[in-house]
N, C-alpha and C positions, 0 to 999 in steps of 0.2 A: 504494500500500500504506500502511495506517495506520502512523504512526510507532511506536506501541507494539508492534505486530506486528513491524515491521521490526527494532526493537531486540532483541526476544526471539529472532527468527530469527538475528540476527547472532551470538548467543552460543552457538547450538546446534551440536553436532557433526553430521557427516553421518549417522552411525548413529542419533542421536536424532531427527533430522528424519524419517528413513525409518521409524523405530519409531513415531513419533507418528501416522503415517498408517495404522497398523494398530490396531484397537480393543484395549481392555484385556480385555474379557470380552463377555458376550452383549449387554448393553445400554449399555455405557459406552465412550467413547473414553478414551485414556490421560490421566491427570493427570501432569504433570511439575512437581513443586513447585519443583525447582531453577531452573526458568525462569519460575515464576509462571503455569503453564498448568493451569487446572482441568479436570476431566473433564466431558464432555457426556453427559447421561443421555437415552436415547431410549426410546420406547415405541410399540407399534402403536397405530393410532387412526383408521382411516377413518370408522368410525361409533361410536366410543367408545374410551376409554383402556384399553388392556390392560397395565397396569403390574404387573410381577411382581417382588415383593421377594425371593422365594425360588424356586428351581426354575425358572430361566429356560428358555424354549424358544420356537422360532420357529413352532410349529404350534398354539398355543392349547390345548395339552393340560393343562399345569399351571395351578394356580389363580392367579388374578390378583386385584388389589384391586377392591372393588366400584366400579362406574362405570355411568353411564347408558348403556344400550344404545339408541342412536338407530336409526331405520330405516336399512337399508343403502341404498346409492346407487341401486339399482333403484327404490326407493320415494321417497327424498328427491329424486332427479332428476326424477321424474314430477310433482313439485309445480310445476316451472318457476318457482320463486320464489327469487330471489337473496337477498332479505332473510332468508328462513327459513334458507337455507344458511349465510348469514353468522352468524346467531344460533346455529346448530348448531356451526359452527366455533369460535365464541367460547366456548360452553359446554364443548366438548371441550378447548380450550386451558386453560380454568380448571381443569378436573378434572385434566389432566396436571400443571399447576403445583402443584396441591394435593398431589400425590404426589412432587413434586421432579423432574418430567420437564422437560427443556429443549426437546426436539424430539419432536413427535407425528408419527408416520410416516403421512402421508396428505395429500391425498386421492389416489385412483386415478382417472385420466382416460383410461385406455385405451379404444379404440374396440371396440364389440361387433361384431366381424367376423362371428361365427358364433354361433347361439343355443346351441350345445353347450358353449361354454367354461365350465368349472366355476367360474370366478371372475366371471362376468358380473354376479352380484349386487353386487359391489364397485364396478362401473363405472357411469357415469351414462347413457351413450347410444351409439347407433350413429352419431351425428352430432357432429362436433367443435364446432359452434357452441354447442349447448346444454351439452355436456360442459365446454367451456372456461368458459362463464359460471357454471355451478354450481361448478366447481372453484375459480375465482378468488374467488367470494364466500366459499366455505369457508375458503380461505387467509387472506383479509382478516380474517374474524372471528377465526380462531384466533390470528393474529399480533397482532391488536388486544388480545387478552388478555395478551400478553407472551410467549406460547409461540412456539417456532419450528415450522415445518412441513417436510414432505418430500414433494414432488410425485413421484408414481410412476405406473407403472413405465416409465421412459424408455429405450427405446421399442419399438414393434412386438411387444409382449408380449400376444398375443391368443389363446393357448391354454395349457393346463396340461401337456399331453402333451410330454415331453422338454423341459420349460421351462428346465432348467439348461444344456443343451448343444444345443438345437435351433437351427435356422437359418431366419430369416424372409427369404425372397428377395422383395423388393418394389421396384418402380421408384421413382425419386426423385420423379416428379410425384405419384404416389399417396401417398408419404410426406408430401410438403410440403402436399398439399391435404386429406388425410384423417387420417393417423395422427399428424401433428405439430402441427396448429393448436391443439388443445385445450391442449397443453403450452405452446405459444407464447403463447396468450392469458393463461394463468395467470402465466407468467414476466414478461410485459411489463406486466400490470395489477396483479398482486398481490404480486410480488417475494418468492416463497417463500425462506426462508433456505437450504434445501437442496433438491436434486433427487436422486432415487434412480434409479440406472441399473438397467436390467432384466437378466434372466438370459440371454436368447437371443443368438445371433449375429444381426446384421443384415447381410444380404448377405455372409455368411461372416466377419464381424468381430464379436467379442463386444462387447456394449454397453460393458463396462468398459474395453475397449482401443480404443474407436472414436474416433479423433481427429476424424473428420468430424462425428460426432454430438455429442461433448462439447465440442469446441473451436470448430469452424467454425460449426456450427448454434447450439448452446446459448449459447456465450459471445460469438462474433463477430457472428453474425447477430441474435441476440435480446438481447444485452447482459447476460446473466446474470452476476452477480458473487458469487454465493453458493458454497456447498460442494456437491460431488457426493459422495454416499455410495453404496456398492454395496448392492444388495439382499443379504440375508444369505446369504453364500456365492457371490455372483455374480462375484467377482474371477477373472479368467482368468490374465493375465500381469501381475505387479506392475510390471515394467519398462515394458511397453507401456501399462499403465494410467496410470502416472505421466506419461508423455509425452502421453497423450490428455487428461489433466486430470481423471482420476478420483482424488479426494483421499483419501477414508477408506474402508478396507476393513473391513467388518463381517460377522459378529461378530469379536471379538478373541480374544486368548488364545493365538494361534499366531504364530510368527516366520516362517512359511512364505514363502519367496521374498525375505525382507529382504536376505539375503546377496547375492542375484543383483542387486538394485538397487545395492548398494554397489559390486559388481564392475563393473556397467555404467557407473556414474559414473566410476570410476577408469580404466576403459579408454577412456572417451570415447564409448561407445555411447549413453549417456543424459546429457543436460546437467544439471548440478546445479541450474540455474535451474528445471528442470521439477520437481525435488524441492522446491525452495524455494517454488514457486508452490502446490503441493499442501499443504505444511506450513503456509504462511501462511494459507490458507483454513480449515484446521482450527483454528489458533490464534485466528483472528478469530471463529469461531463459539463456541469455548470461552470467550472473554472476554465474550461477550454474556451468558453465564450468570450473571455477577456481578450483573447488574441485573434479573434476572427475579424477579417477585413470587411466590416459591414458598412453599408451606406453608399457604396460606389455605384454609379449609374452603369447599366449594361447596354450593349450595342444591339438595339432592337433589330436593325436591318441585318446585321451579321447573323443573329440568332434565327431570324426568319429564313435566311438563306440556308442555314444549317438544317432547319426543319424541312425545307424543300428537298435538300440533298438526301436526307434520310428517307423521306417519302419516295423519292425516285429510286433509291437503292433497295427499299423494302417492298415495293410493288412487285407482284408476281404475274407474269404472263402465263395464263393457264391454257389458252388455245389460240392458234393463229393459222387457221386453215387457208391454204392457197397463198400464204404470205400477205394477207390483206393489210396487215400492219407492217410498217408504219404507213400512215395515210397523209394526204394533203388536205388542209383545212377547207380549200375551195370546193372540195367534193362532198362535204358532210353536212348533216344536220344533227343537232343535239336534242335528245328526247328524254324526258323524265325529270321530275321535280328535283331530284338529287343533283342534277347538273347545275341547278340554280341555288337550291338550299342544300348544300353538301352535308352529308353525315361525316363529320371529321373527328369526332371524339365520342366517348361513352358518357353515360349519365352516372352520377354519384359523386363520391368524395374526390374524384380525380378531375372533376369538371373545371376547365380552365376558361378564364376571361381573356381571349386572345388579343395580342397587340395589333393584329390585323387579320383579315380573313379573305382568301381568294378562292372562289369557286371555279369550276370548269367554265361556266359562262363568263365569269370575270376574265379568265385567262384567254378565252377565245371570243372576244366581244363582237367580231364580225361574222360569227357562225350563227345561222338561224337556230332558234330554240322553240320547242313546244313542250309544255309541261307533261301532258299525257295522264297525269295523276296528281293527287294532292300530297301534302307532306306526310300523311299517314299511309300513303301507298294505295289509296282508294281510287277507283276509276269509275267512269260511267261510259255508256255506249258512245256518247258524244265525244268524250276525251280520247277514247280509243280510236274513233274515226278520224279525229284531228291528227293523232299521232301517225296513223297509217297514211293519211294523205300527205303529211310532211315527209314521211319516209320515202314515198314514191317520187318526190321531187328532187331527191339527192342521190348521188352515186353510192354513198355509204351512210347508213343510219347508225348513230352512236347512242345507245340507250344507257342511261345511268340508273341503276337500281340497287337493291340490297335489303338491308334491315333498318327500318326506322327506329327511333329511340325507344319506343315502347317494347321492342322485341328483346333488348338486352341492356342490362343495367346492374349496377350494384343494388343489392336488396332483394332481387328476385331472379329466377332462372327463366330461360326460354321454355315454352311449352312443347315445342317440336323443332325440327330442323328445317321447316319450310319457310320460304319467303312469303311476303304478303301476296294474297291471291291477285291483288291488283297489279303488282309488279310482274307476276308471272304472265298474266293476261296481256299486259303492255308489251313485254318482250315478244310474246308469241304473235301479237297483232302486227307489230312492226316487222318481225321476221317474215311474216306471211306477205307483207306488202313490199318488202325489199330483201332479197336473198343475201345482200351484202350488209348484214347487221353485226355490229360490234357491241358487246356489253361491257360497261365499266362498273365494277361491283364494289359497293361500299358496305362492309359489314365486319363485325369483330370476331367472327368464328365461321366454321364451315356451314354451308347451307346445301340442301338438296337442289339439284339442277335439272328438272325434267325437261327443260327447254334447251339443253346444251347442244343437242344435235341440230337444232334449227338455226343456230347462229354461227358466224364465221370465226369470231374471236372473242376472248374474254380476258380482260385486264383486271386483276384483283388488287384494289388499292388498300384493303383493310380499312382502318380508320386513320387517315393519313395526316391529321393535324392541319394547322391553319394555312399552310402553303400547299395543301393537297391538290387544289385545282390547277395550279401552275405545274406541279409535278405530273399530274395526269395528262395535261396538254403536251408536255415535253416528251412523255413516253409514247403517246399516241402518234405524234408526228415524227418520231425518230430522232429528235434533238438529244434524247437520252435513250440508251439501249437497256431494256429491262434486264435485271440481273438478280432479282430477289427469288428466294425459294421458300416453299412452305415449311413451317416448323411444326405443323400438325397435319395429320392425315385427314383427308376429306372422304368420309364413307359415301357409298352410293345412297343409302337411306339410313335413317336412325335405327331401323330394325337390325342393322349389322353391328351396332355398337355393343361390345361385350358387357358394359356396365349399365345397359338400358333398364334392367329390372331392379337395380339396387340404387340408382341415382335418385335424388330428390326425396329421400326418406329422412325422418328425424334421426334414427340410428341407421347409418349407411354401412352396409357390409361390403368391404372392398373384396368381393369374392373373386374378381378376375386376377387378383394378385399382380404379378409383373406384366400381365398381358394388357397393356394400355397402348392405344395407338398402333403404330407400325409393328410393335412387338407382338401384338395379337394378329393383325391382318396378314403379315408376312408368313407367320408360322401356320396359321389356320388355313391359308390359301383362299382367303375371302377377297374377292375383287373390290377395289376401291375406285372412287371417282378420280382422285388425285393422290398419289403417294406422298409420304413424308419426304421432304427434301426436293420436291419437284418444282421446276420453274423453267420456262422457255426463254429464248433470246432471239434477237434479230440476226445473230451469227451462229456458227457451229464450233464445237470444240472436240478435239481428238485427244484421247488418253493413250499413253504408251510408256514403255520402259519402267515397269514396276520393279523396284529393287527392295529387298528386305535383308538388312544386315543387323543382326542382333535384335534390338527393340526399335531400330530406326527404319522407317519406311519412306521411300521416295517414289515419285512418279512424275512424268513429263506431260504437260498440258499444252496444246497448240490451238490457236485460233485459226481454224481452217476456212472461215468465212470472209466476207468482204468489208465488214465494219468492225470497229473496236467494240469490245464487250468484256464483261466480267463473268467468271465461272466460279461457283461454289463447289469445290472438290470435297467429297465426303469419304471418310474412312470408317468402315464398319468391321467389327470383329465377330466372326461366326464361331461360337464355341462348340466343343464336342457335346453330344446330347445324351451321354451315357450315365449321368449322375443326377444331382438335384435339377429339377426342371429349369430350363433356360429358354429365352427367346431364340429364334433362329439366328439373329444378328442384332448387334447394338452399336450405335454411333459412339466412336471413341476418338474422333479427330475430324477437323475440317480446315480448309484454307480457301480464302477468296483471292483469286488472281485476276487482274485486269490486263488484257492483252490486245495489242494491235493486230490487224490482219496478218497472218503468217508468222506471228511471234510465238515462241515457245518459252515455257518456264518450268523449272523443276520445283515441285512442292515437297516439303519434308514434314513428316509426322513422327513424334516421339511417343512410344508406348511405355507403360510402366506396369507394375503388378496390378494396380487397380483396373487396368484395361481388361484384365482377364478374371478378376476375383469375384467371388460370391460371398455373401454374408452367411456364415454357418457356425453354429455352436458358440455364439457370442463374439465372433471376430471375422476378419477378412481372410479368406483362404483362396489360393489359386489352384483350381483343379488341373492336374497334369493332363497332357494330351496334345493332339494336333489341332491347331486353330487355323481357320481360314482368314486371311487378310483380304478385305474387299474394298476396292476404291471405285467410286462411281459418281454419277450425277444426281442420283436420288437413291432412296432405299430400294427402289424397284428397278433401277437402271445401273447395274454394276458393270463397269467397263474392264476392270483389271482384277485378277485373282492370284493369290499366292498362299502358301501354307507356312506355318510357323510351329515348330515343336516347342512347347512350353513346359518347363519343369515345374513341379508343384506337388500337391498331395493327391492321393486317390480318394475321391468322395463317391460313395454309392448313393443311389436314390433311396429316400426313406420308404419304408414298407407301404405307407398309406398312398404314396404317389402312383404305384403300379396300376396302370389301367384307368386312372382317374382323369377327370376333365383336363387337368394340367398337363397331361400327356396327349390326350386325344383331341382336345378342343372341339368336341362334338356337342352341339346344343349349348347349355350353360351349366356352370358348376352347381352342384347340389349343396344343400345346407351341410350335410355330413362331410362332404369333401372340403368345404371351407373351414369347418370346425377342425378338421385334421390339419389343414394348412396353418390355421391360426394357433392351434394348440389349446383350444378351449371352446366353451359353448358360445352359441350366438348370443349377442347382447341385444337387449330391447328396452324400450321405455314403456312402463305401464301407463295405461290411460289415466289421466287425472281424475280423481274422485273427490267429491266434497268431503271436507274434513282432513284431506291429505294434500291440499293445494300448498305449494311452497313458493319461495321467492325465485325458484328456478322456472316457474311457469310464467307464461305471458298472458296478457289480457286477451289476446286473440285465441289462445288455447282454451281459456276459461270462460269466454263470453257466452257460450251456449250452455254452460253448466251453472252459471251464477248471475243473477240479476245485477249484483254489485259490479261484477266484472264487465257485464254488458254495458252498464252505465259508464264505466271507465273507458271502454273501447269507443263508445259513441262520443264521449267527450274528447278523446284523442283525435278521432276522425274529424269532428267538428272544428277543433282547434286548428288542425292542419288545413282544412277546407277554407278557413278564413283567408289564407294566402292565395286561394284559387277562386276568388269571387264567391265564396260560400258554397261552392259545388264540390261534392265528393265524386270526382271523376277518375275512375280507375283506368281509363284509356289514356290518361296523362301519365307518362313515365315518372315524372318527378313526384306527383301526388302519390302514385302507387308505391314508389320507393320509400317515401317518407312514412306512409302508413305501415308498410312492412317493417321498416327499421325501428319504428316507435312501438306500435301495438304488438308486434311479434317478438319483441325483445323481452327476455325474462324480467321480472319486476326489479331484481337487484341491478340489472344492466340499465333499466330505465332510471333508477335512482342515480346511478353513477353518471350517466350521459346527460342528465338534466342540469349538471353543475349547481346543484342545490335547489333548483326550482321545484323538484319533486322529492321532498325529503323522505328519508327512510321511514319515519314514524307514520307518514301518510300511507305509504305502500304497505307497511306491515299492518296498519289498522284496517285498511280495505281488505287485505288478505284474511285477517282474522274474521272479519264480518262475512266474507265469502265462504269461509270454512264453518260458519254457523255459530260464531262466538261474538255476538254483537256487543256485549259489555266489554269484553277484552279488547275488541276492536276500537270502541269509543275511547277507552283508556289510552290506547296507543295514539289515537288521533290527536288527543289534547296534550300528549306528552311533549315537553320542550326538549 
C-alpha cells in the first residue's frame, strides 16, 4: 500500500472508511477534505463521453455535453485494428478530461452469446481473443491521455432481461475459456484503473458479492491492483461486497447498508482489514486525480475525422454481386428514412450528444432521396409506390434500412432476429422495381435477411457514429475500399442459435457451454448467412508460403487486384478432438495489412501455451497432440494449413461426455447433460409468494401479486411518462428502457440508483405492507 494512502487511512474513523466506499451522488465519489481525499468524477464512455453537468441519469435521457460520437463497438471491433482502437480510446480520454472527468466508464468486452441481446452493439465480439485485443488497445489509448478507464461488465452479463437480479449459471471451464479471457487480456496488458462489476448473479452469487470473481480470479489470478466499482445500482450486500473486494458502490447519495457494515465489523462478522482494503483503493484512485490534465479543449474536427476513419474501416461489405460497387453518384437514388435520419448509435447509458452529425443524405446532397418509410420503419402502399417509382428512375437504387431504436437498447432485448416488416417490404419493392439494388444496413447485431437474394449488394455499417454518413458515401463510391470483417456470426435464422431456448430467462442456463458463435456452427456443420471473420473488398488477396517454426507462424499476403485494400488475416488453431470437448477451431491470432496492387507482405503470429490450453482441474493444461494451424480470410475461408506437434499432458474425456450433446451437437443439450457439465443441479428462482417478497424482487415482478406493488409500479410508470407528454408509450425506446430499468430493478437497486430520492425505509415499508404486515410497514415508513 502506498505510504500516503496508508497515512490517510490510519487517520480515518471506521464510519468514514465505510462512507467513502459509497459514492456522493450520481457521478462522483465522496470528497473528504478533512483527510485530503478529492472526489472522483466518472462518466459513461464506451464510444464517446456522456458527461452530464446537470440532470444526471444512468439511461442517456438527459442532455449531456457535446462529445464525439464514435462508432459503437459492433463497428469499431469489425475494423480489427488495434491502433485505431487505441486512437479512439485516447480521443475519448481527452474529451473526458476536457470536461473534468477522471474515469471514463468503458470499454465493454462482454461476449455476444446470443444475437438478441439488446446491448450487443456495445460489445466487440462473440470471440474473446478479438474482444480482448480491441478492449486492451482502447484502454491503453484512453489511459495514455491521462484519463482512467473502467472495464465492464465483469462478468457473464450477456442479456438485458432481468439484468439486475438475474442468474447466469455457467460452468467454470466455459467461464475461464470464453467469458473471462477478454477481461483477463485487458487487465494483464492494459492495466485499467478500475473494473466495473456486473449486475447479475453468477452461479447464484451476485457479481458485487462474489469473492471468487473479484478476489480469487481478478486480483489473485490476474494481478489486478486497481479499484472495483459497481455498475450503477449493482450492489447487493454491502457487507459481502466489502469482503469480496468490491470497493465503491455507485451511484451515491444513499447511506443504505452502511450501518450493517459497521455492525458486522464490531461483531467480528467482517474484518476491518476488508474495509481498509476497499477504502485504500478508493483513496488511491482519488489521489490520481490531482495529476490528471483536465480542462484542455479537444480538437472536434480531428476527432470527427477519426470517427469517420473508424466507421470506414469497420464497415463490412457483405455482398457485391457483379461488382456493382463501387458506384457513381450520378447513377443512384437514395431510398429509406435511415438515409436521412441515420441510426448511428444505440439507446441507453452510452447515448452521446454528438459534436456534429452527417447522414448519407448530408454526404450526398445532390443525390435524389425518397423516404419510403417513417423513422419506425413503417410503410404504406403509397410510400412503397413512391419508392418503387424513384427506383425505376435511377440506374442503381440504394436502400438504407436496418433496426430502428426500439429494436435494440440497453434495458431490454430484441424479441426476434427480424427487421421491421416495413423495411423488408421496402427492400423487396425497390428490388422488384430495379434489379440493381444496393442495401446499406444500419443495425447493432445480426438480422435475418430473407431479401438477400433479391439485391445486388449489401454494405453493413453497424452503428457507425456521427460521421457514418460520410463514411458510407466514401465506401459506396470507392473513395475508400471496405476492409472490415464481422466479429460475430450471422445465422440464417434464430432457430439455428444454440442458446435460443435458454436466453432471456431470469436464471439463464448456459447449456451450450463453449459452443457460442462460430465455435458451434463450424463444428455442428450448420450453415450460416455470414461466417465469423467474413468481409469482402473491392480487390482480391492471395495467401501463400505458410511457415511454422516452433511457436512462430508466418504467411505471405498479396494484393492481386487493381486497387489498394486492407486484409484481415486470421489464424485459427484446430485442436485434437480426443479429450475434453473442444470447438473444431478457435481464433488465436490476427493481423491487418494494407497493400497496394501487386504488393506482398509477410505477417507473423506468435503462439504460446494458452493458444492450445484448456481449463481443467483448477488450472490451465495443454493437451498433447497434433494441432492444425489454419490461416485464412474468415473462419469458413481457410487458405493455408499446417500441422504442429505440441507437447503437453494427456487428458481423457470425462465419462459423462461420451455420446453427449457436447460430442454430437444433435438437437440441444438436455438438463442432465448440462448438470454433468456444470457439476451440479440446475439452479432456478422460485416464484415470488406473498409473505416471502424480498428487496431482491422488483415492483414489476410483484405488481400482479400485490396491490401495494401495483401502486408503486403505476407510480413509477406515471413519473416516467411525465417526461413523454404524460403518455406511457412502450413503442418509444427511451420510455421502455426507463420503465424496464426502474420498475424491473430489485427494490434494493432502486434505493441505490435513486441517490437518496427513494430511501431504504420507504422501500422496506412498502415491502412489509406487500408481505401482509401493515403495522410493521407503517413503522418503517415513518422511521428516520
